[in-house]
N, C-alpha and C positions, 0 to 999 in steps of 0.2 A: 561895509568892511569886507574884504576878501579873506576867506579862511583857507589855509593850505594845510592839508594833512598828507604826510608821507610816512610809509611804513618801511622799515628796514629789515633786510634779510641778511643772515649770517652764513658765510661759507666756512666749513670746518678746516682747520689745519692746526699745527701745534700752537700757533699764535692767533688763530681764528681771523681770517680776512673778512672784511665787511664790504657788502655791496648793497646798492639801493634798489628797492622795488617800490614804485609809487603806487598809492592807492588810486590814482587817476590815470594809470598807465593804459595806453592803447594796445590791445592785443595784436601781435604780429601774426601774419598768416602762417598757420602751422597745422599739421595733422592733429586730429583729436587724440591720436595714440602716439605718445612720445616715448622713444626708447632711449634710455640714459644709462651709460656705463657708471661703474663705481659702486661703493657701499651705500647702505641706507641713508646715512647722514649726508653724503654728497648728493644723492638723488633728491633727498628732501630739500636741500638748499637750492638745487637747480630748478625744481618744481616751483618753489616759492618765488624765485626770481621772475617767473612768467606763468603765474597760476592760471591765467585765462587760456593759455595754449596747452598746458599740461593737464588736461582734464582726467586722463587715465595714463597709467605708466606700466610698461612691461619690464619686469626684472630681467636684465640681460642674461641670456643662457637658459631661460626657463619659459614656460607657457603661462606664468602667473601674471595676471593683470589686476592691479589694485589702484585705489584712489591715492592722490598725493597726500591727503590727510592721514590715511592709513599708513602710508610709507613713512611719514614723519613720526607716527606713533611707534612703528618698529624701530626707527632710529633712536627714539627716546628709550625704549625698552632695552635695546642692545648697547646703548652708550656706556662706555667704561670709565668715563671721567665726567665730573660735574660740569665742567666748562663745555664739553661737547654736548651733553644733554641740554644744557641751558640754551645753546645755539639752536638745537633742534626744536625746543619748546618755542623759541622766538619765531622760527621759520613756520612751524605749524600755526602759530598765532597769525602770521601773515595770511596764510591760506584761509583761516577762519574769518579774518577781516574781509578778504575779498568776497567771501560768501555771505557777508553781512551778519555773521554770527558773532556779534560784538562781545557778548558775555564770555563765550569760549575763547575769543581772542585775548580779552583782558586776563582771563585765568591763565592762559599760556604765557603771556608776557610777564605776569606777576611771578609765576613759577620760575621763569628764566632768571629774573633778578634775585629770587630767593636762592637759587643755586649758584649764581655768580653776580654779585652786586656790582661788579665793575663792568658789566655788559652795557655800555653806554646806549647802544641802539635799542635795547629792550626797554630802558627807561624812557627814551624818546617815544617809542611806540605806545607805552602806557600813557604818556602825556597826551598823545594824539587821540587815543580812545576817550580819555577824560574830557578833552576839548569837544569831541564829537557829542558827548553826553551832556555837555555844559556843566560839568563838575569842575569848575574853574580852580578851586583851591587845590584839589588833588592833582590837577594838571600842572599847576605851578610847582608843586612839590616834586613831581616826576622830572620836569624840565630842570629844576634846580640841581637835582642829583646828576643828570646827564651833563649839564654845563660844568658842574664842579669836576666831574671826571675828565671832561674834555674828549675830543675826538681825534685820536692819533692816526696818522697814516699807517696802514698795516701792510705787511708783505703779502705777495701773492702765493699761491700754492702750485704744486706740480700740475700741469695740464691746463692752467688758466692763462688767459691773456694777461700779460704783465704790463701794468702801466708804468710810465716813467715816474721817477720820484716827484717831479714837478706836478704831473697829473694827479698822482696819489695825494699829494699835499693839497692841491686845489679842491679835490673831492671832499676831503676832511673839512676844509674851511667852509664849503657850501653847506655841509650838513650841520655844522655849528651855527651858521647863519639861520637855517631853518628852525633850529631849536629855539634861538632867541626870538624869531618872528612869532612862532606859535605860543611861546610863553607870553609875549606881548599881547596877543589876542586874549589870553586868559586874564592877564592883569587888567586890560581895558574893560572886560566884561564885569570885573569886580570894582570898576571905577577907580582903580589904582593907576591914575593917568600918568603920573611921573614915572612909575616903573614901566608902564607900557611904552612911553616915549623912549626911554633908555633902551629897551629891548629892540624896538623898531630901528632906532639909530644904530645900535650895535650890529643888527642884521645887515643894514645898509652899508656899514663900514666894512664888514666881512665880505659882502657880495655886492660891490658897487654897481655891477651890471644888472642886478635883479631889480625889477621895477616895483614889485609889490611893497617892499618896505618904504621906498621913496613916496609912493602914493599915500601910504598911511601917515607918514611924517608931515605931508602937506596939510593934513587936517588939524595939526597942532599949532598953537601960537604960544611960543615960549615967552613968558612975562617975567621970569625970575629964575635964578639958578638955585 
Protein backbone atom coordinates (compact mmCIF):
# COMPACT_ATOMS: atom_id res chain seq x y z
CA UNK A 1 0.00 0.00 0.00
CA UNK A 2 1.34 3.42 -0.94
CA UNK A 3 1.25 6.11 1.73
CA UNK A 4 1.12 9.74 0.75
CA UNK A 5 1.79 12.50 3.23
CA UNK A 6 1.51 16.13 2.31
CA UNK A 7 2.08 19.13 4.56
CA UNK A 8 0.22 22.38 4.02
CA UNK A 9 1.57 25.88 4.35
CA UNK A 10 -0.57 28.94 5.02
CA UNK A 11 0.02 32.38 3.57
CA UNK A 12 -1.36 35.26 5.63
CA UNK A 13 -3.95 37.75 4.48
CA UNK A 14 -7.25 38.95 5.88
CA UNK A 15 -8.82 35.66 4.78
CA UNK A 16 -5.58 33.56 4.83
CA UNK A 17 -4.78 32.08 1.43
CA UNK A 18 -3.66 28.45 1.42
CA UNK A 19 -0.83 26.92 -0.57
CA UNK A 20 0.66 23.43 -0.65
CA UNK A 21 4.13 22.36 0.40
CA UNK A 22 4.66 18.62 -0.03
CA UNK A 23 6.69 16.58 2.41
CA UNK A 24 8.23 14.91 -0.64
CA UNK A 25 8.98 18.07 -2.60
CA UNK A 26 12.21 18.25 -4.63
CA UNK A 27 14.27 21.33 -3.80
CA UNK A 28 14.64 23.79 -6.63
CA UNK A 29 18.12 25.20 -7.32
CA UNK A 30 18.53 28.24 -5.10
CA UNK A 31 21.10 30.12 -3.11
CA UNK A 32 21.40 28.93 0.52
CA UNK A 33 20.83 32.59 1.42
CA UNK A 34 17.34 33.74 0.50
CA UNK A 35 16.31 37.39 0.70
CA UNK A 36 12.58 37.86 1.14
CA UNK A 37 10.60 41.08 1.34
CA UNK A 38 7.69 41.61 3.68
CA UNK A 39 6.83 41.14 7.35
CA UNK A 40 7.77 38.21 9.54
CA UNK A 41 4.55 36.29 8.86
CA UNK A 42 4.89 36.65 5.09
CA UNK A 43 8.55 35.60 5.19
CA UNK A 44 7.69 32.63 7.41
CA UNK A 45 5.08 31.54 4.89
CA UNK A 46 7.48 31.92 1.97
CA UNK A 47 10.19 29.93 3.74
CA UNK A 48 7.76 27.14 4.57
CA UNK A 49 6.73 26.85 0.94
CA UNK A 50 10.30 25.84 0.02
CA UNK A 51 12.16 25.01 3.25
CA UNK A 52 14.95 23.13 1.50
CA UNK A 53 15.95 26.26 -0.42
CA UNK A 54 15.45 28.81 2.36
CA UNK A 55 17.98 27.47 4.86
CA UNK A 56 18.83 30.98 6.10
CA UNK A 57 17.04 34.28 5.62
CA UNK A 58 18.22 37.88 5.52
CA UNK A 59 15.75 40.42 6.86
CA UNK A 60 15.42 42.97 4.07
CA UNK A 61 17.11 46.27 4.86
CA UNK A 62 19.27 44.84 7.65
CA UNK A 63 22.30 42.66 8.20
CA UNK A 64 20.39 40.19 10.34
CA UNK A 65 20.50 36.57 9.17
CA UNK A 66 18.26 34.11 11.00
CA UNK A 67 16.89 30.62 10.48
CA UNK A 68 13.42 30.15 8.97
CA UNK A 69 12.20 28.51 12.19
CA UNK A 70 13.37 31.52 14.22
CA UNK A 71 11.65 33.77 11.70
CA UNK A 72 8.36 31.93 12.22
CA UNK A 73 8.83 32.22 15.98
CA UNK A 74 9.12 36.00 15.57
CA UNK A 75 5.96 35.97 13.45
CA UNK A 76 4.14 34.10 16.22
CA UNK A 77 5.40 36.48 18.91
CA UNK A 78 4.44 39.57 16.93
CA UNK A 79 1.13 38.28 15.57
CA UNK A 80 -1.74 40.51 16.60
CA UNK A 81 -4.59 38.16 15.67
CA UNK A 82 -5.18 34.55 16.67
CA UNK A 83 -5.78 33.53 13.06
CA UNK A 84 -2.47 35.01 11.93
CA UNK A 85 -0.59 33.33 14.77
CA UNK A 86 -2.33 30.06 13.94
CA UNK A 87 -1.08 30.25 10.36
CA UNK A 88 2.46 30.97 11.53
CA UNK A 89 2.32 28.02 13.94
CA UNK A 90 1.22 25.85 11.01
CA UNK A 91 4.07 27.13 8.85
CA UNK A 92 6.66 26.61 11.58
CA UNK A 93 5.29 23.10 11.94
CA UNK A 94 5.99 22.53 8.24
CA UNK A 95 9.62 23.54 8.79
CA UNK A 96 9.90 21.22 11.79
CA UNK A 97 8.40 18.42 9.71
CA UNK A 98 10.96 18.94 6.95
CA UNK A 99 13.71 18.70 9.59
CA UNK A 100 12.16 15.42 10.88
CA UNK A 101 11.35 17.10 14.21
CA UNK A 102 7.97 15.42 14.36
CA UNK A 103 7.23 16.13 18.03
CA UNK A 104 7.77 19.85 17.47
CA UNK A 105 5.77 19.74 14.23
CA UNK A 106 2.82 18.10 15.95
CA UNK A 107 2.98 20.59 18.82
CA UNK A 108 2.84 23.49 16.35
CA UNK A 109 -0.01 22.02 14.29
CA UNK A 110 -1.93 21.34 17.51
CA UNK A 111 -1.42 24.91 18.73
CA UNK A 112 -2.59 26.16 15.33
CA UNK A 113 -5.94 24.37 15.64
CA UNK A 114 -6.22 25.45 19.28
CA UNK A 115 -5.99 29.07 18.13
CA UNK A 116 -8.19 28.57 15.07
CA UNK A 117 -10.18 25.35 14.93
CA UNK A 118 -11.39 26.21 11.42
CA UNK A 119 -7.86 25.98 9.98
CA UNK A 120 -8.50 22.97 7.76
CA UNK A 121 -4.91 22.46 6.62
CA UNK A 122 -3.57 22.34 10.18
CA UNK A 123 -6.01 19.50 10.91
CA UNK A 124 -4.79 17.70 7.78
CA UNK A 125 -1.19 18.21 8.87
CA UNK A 126 -1.96 16.73 12.29
CA UNK A 127 -3.56 13.74 10.58
CA UNK A 128 -0.47 13.22 8.44
CA UNK A 129 1.81 13.25 11.49
CA UNK A 130 -0.44 10.73 13.24
CA UNK A 131 -0.38 8.51 10.15
CA UNK A 132 3.39 8.74 10.08
CA UNK A 133 3.45 7.60 13.71
CA UNK A 134 0.89 4.87 13.02
CA UNK A 135 -1.51 6.48 15.50
CA UNK A 136 -4.42 5.60 13.30
CA UNK A 137 -7.35 6.57 15.54
CA UNK A 138 -5.93 10.04 16.15
CA UNK A 139 -5.28 10.43 12.43
CA UNK A 140 -8.89 9.59 11.62
CA UNK A 141 -10.13 12.14 14.15
CA UNK A 142 -7.96 14.86 12.61
CA UNK A 143 -9.02 14.02 9.05
CA UNK A 144 -12.66 13.84 10.16
CA UNK A 145 -12.49 17.44 11.33
CA UNK A 146 -10.70 18.59 8.17
CA UNK A 147 -13.25 16.91 5.91
CA UNK A 148 -16.12 18.27 8.03
CA UNK A 149 -14.75 21.80 7.59
CA UNK A 150 -14.12 21.30 3.89
CA UNK A 151 -11.47 22.99 1.80
CA UNK A 152 -12.72 26.18 0.24
CA UNK A 153 -10.94 28.02 -2.55
CA UNK A 154 -9.33 31.10 -1.04
CA UNK A 155 -8.49 34.50 -2.56
CA UNK A 156 -4.90 35.48 -3.25
CA UNK A 157 -3.14 38.37 -1.56
CA UNK A 158 -1.29 41.40 -2.90
CA UNK A 159 1.97 40.43 -4.56
CA UNK A 160 1.03 36.78 -5.12
CA UNK A 161 0.46 35.05 -8.40
CA UNK A 162 -3.31 34.94 -8.69
CA UNK A 163 -4.84 31.70 -9.90
CA UNK A 164 -7.97 31.64 -11.96
CA UNK A 165 -11.13 30.69 -10.05
CA UNK A 166 -11.13 27.37 -11.91
CA UNK A 167 -7.53 26.59 -10.90
CA UNK A 168 -8.22 27.63 -7.32
CA UNK A 169 -11.27 25.36 -7.19
CA UNK A 170 -9.29 22.46 -8.69
CA UNK A 171 -6.56 22.88 -6.07
CA UNK A 172 -9.12 22.73 -3.25
CA UNK A 173 -10.67 19.56 -4.68
CA UNK A 174 -7.24 17.89 -4.93
CA UNK A 175 -6.49 18.65 -1.29
CA UNK A 176 -9.82 17.21 -0.19
CA UNK A 177 -9.04 14.08 -2.22
CA UNK A 178 -5.74 13.73 -0.36
CA UNK A 179 -7.49 14.05 2.99
CA UNK A 180 -9.87 11.22 2.06
CA UNK A 181 -7.01 9.08 0.74
CA UNK A 182 -4.90 9.48 3.89
CA UNK A 183 -7.92 8.82 6.11
CA UNK A 184 -8.50 5.66 4.08
CA UNK A 185 -4.96 4.54 4.95
CA UNK A 186 -5.72 4.99 8.65
CA UNK A 187 -9.03 3.13 8.38
CA UNK A 188 -7.40 0.23 6.56
CA UNK A 189 -4.69 -0.12 9.18
CA UNK A 190 -7.44 -0.43 11.80
CA UNK A 191 -9.06 -3.11 9.59
CA UNK A 192 -12.04 -0.82 9.00
CA UNK A 193 -12.19 -1.96 5.42
CA UNK A 194 -15.61 -0.61 4.49
CA UNK A 195 -14.62 2.88 5.64
CA UNK A 196 -11.25 2.60 3.89
CA UNK A 197 -12.92 1.58 0.64
CA UNK A 198 -15.31 4.53 0.84
CA UNK A 199 -12.46 6.97 1.40
CA UNK A 200 -10.37 5.59 -1.47
CA UNK A 201 -13.43 5.71 -3.70
CA UNK A 202 -14.21 9.29 -2.70
CA UNK A 203 -10.60 10.30 -3.33
CA UNK A 204 -10.81 8.72 -6.78
CA UNK A 205 -14.09 10.51 -7.51
CA UNK A 206 -12.63 13.86 -6.50
CA UNK A 207 -9.36 13.35 -8.40
CA UNK A 208 -10.06 10.86 -11.21
CA UNK A 209 -6.65 11.53 -12.81
CA UNK A 210 -4.83 10.45 -9.61
CA UNK A 211 -3.63 6.86 -9.88
CA UNK A 212 -3.02 6.01 -6.21
CA UNK A 213 -6.68 5.75 -5.13
CA UNK A 214 -7.48 3.64 -8.19
CA UNK A 215 -4.68 1.24 -7.35
CA UNK A 216 -5.92 0.88 -3.78
CA UNK A 217 -9.48 0.25 -4.98
CA UNK A 218 -8.28 -2.58 -7.22
CA UNK A 219 -7.33 -4.56 -4.12
CA UNK A 220 -10.94 -4.61 -2.90
CA UNK A 221 -13.68 -7.01 -3.88
CA UNK A 222 -17.10 -5.59 -3.10
CA UNK A 223 -19.43 -8.42 -2.09
CA UNK A 224 -22.28 -6.39 -0.61
CA UNK A 225 -23.39 -2.86 0.02
